[in-house]
N, C-alpha and C positions, 0 to 999 in steps of 0.2 A: 407326788414324787414316787417313782418306782424304785424297787430294789434291784432291778435288772442290771447286770454288768456284762459287758462283752466277754466272750471267752478269752482266757489267757492264751498266748501263743505257746505251743508245745515246746518244752525244753529239749535240748539236744539229747539224743539217746546214747551218748558216749559216757564211759566211766573208766577211770584208771583201774588197774588190777588191785591196788590197795583199797580203793573205794568199794569195788565189787566184793572183796573179801570181808570188809567191815559190815556191809549190808547183809551179806550172806550169814555171817556170824550172829548178827542181831536177829535175823529170821530164825535161825536154829535155836538160839537162846529163848526167844519168845515161845516157840512151838514145843521145845523139849523140856524146858525148865520152868519158865514162869507160868505158862498156861496150866500145866498139870498141878502146880502148887495152888494157884487160885481156884481151880476146879475142886480140889480137895477141901479148901477152906469154905467154898460155897456149899459143898455137900454137908460138911459139919454144921454150918449155920442153918441149912434147911432142916436138919434133923432136930433142931431145937424147937420146932413147932411153927407157930403163927409167922408166916413169911411177910405179911403185909406191914408189920411194924418191926421187923428184924433188920436193923441197920447193917449188920455184917453181911447178911444175905443180899440186900439191895446194893450195897457198895461192891461186893464181890461180882455180882452180875454185871454191874457197870464196867468194872475192870475187865471182865471177860469180853464184853463188846468192844472195848478199846483195843485189846490185844488182837482179837479176831480181825478188826478193821485194819490194823497195822500189818498183820500177817498177810491179809489179802493184797494190800497195797504193795508190800515188798515182793511177794511172789509174782505178781503181775509185772512190776517194774523190772525185776531182775531178769525175767524172761525176755523183755523187750530191749535190754541194754546191749550195747556193743562194747566189749572190753578192749581197750587200747593198751596193749602190753608190750608193744615194740617201740624201740627208739628209731626215729626217722633217720634215713641215710644222710640228709643234710642237717647236721646238728647246729649249724649257724643260723638257721631259720626257725622262727617261732611257730610251733604246732601244738596240738593238744598234748597236755602233760608236761609241757616245758616249765622250768623255773626261769623266770625273767627278772633281771635286776634293772630298774629304771632310775634315772636321775631326773628330779624335777627342776624347776627353774632356779631353785636355790642350791642346786647340786646335792640335795639330800637323797640318799639311796632308798629305794622302795623295792622289796622283793615279793613277787607274786608267783603262784603256780596256777596254770590254766587247767581247770578240772571240770567235771560234769556237774550238772545242777544239784545232784544229790550229795555232793561232797563239799559244798561251800562251807568255809570256816574262816572268818575274818581274822581270828587270833593267830592262825597259822599262815595267813596270807594266801589262802586258796580262794580264787575267784572263778566264777562260772564262765564257761566258754560262751555263754549267751550274753554276758555283761558287755556294756558299751566299751570298756577298756580292753577287754579280751578281744572283741571283734576288731578293734583298731590294731591290736598287736599281731594278730595272726598273719603269717607270711612275711613279717618284718624281720630284720636281722640287726646285728650290732652296728651302731652308728646311726640308725634310722631314728627320725623324730616323729612323734605323733601328737596331735592336738585333741584334747578331750573337752567337749562342751559339757559343763556341769549343769545341774537342774536350775540353778539360780541365774543362768545365762553367762556366767564367767567362763573363761577358757584357761585350761592348764596344759602346759607343754611338758612332754617327757621325752627323754632320749634313752634308747636301749643301750645299756652298758654291757650286759652279759646275758647269754642264753646257755642254759645247761639242762641236760636230761640225766635222770638217775634210773639205773636198771633196778627192777624189782623182781625178786624171785617169789613165785607163788605156786601153790599146788593146785591150780585150777584144772 
């Protein structure tokens, strides 16, 4: 049995202005605040002598590797992203960045926002533009119905109740 797995499909390179700003702030924090602090603690631990049995030194170096990996990822990812910061002309149609309110078969409301893959947050209702539900919803409008096939084979119906967009001011 091999460990080979097929490559995952690339996620969409779209991001909302809010998401871009959050990732950019994380990058700045890691590079300007956290990395210098960890570097200083590693320097102090290295000054204590024998590094092979110095847990503070070993742990600090591990933290630096993790920070550097995240900084490289964020730098590369932010360069490749397309920031979507405009509200579409047709605000009745579902596009990237839309807040969508759906009613399920029991008339229970569900509110989602279609965002980029780097912004997913189930607690806030942020779903990826690459998710099956978001793909079904794109270019739909109020009153349209969609049918979602669940992994267990069952089917769920949703009706689009409301589509809204919120302007976001940013200093990009």
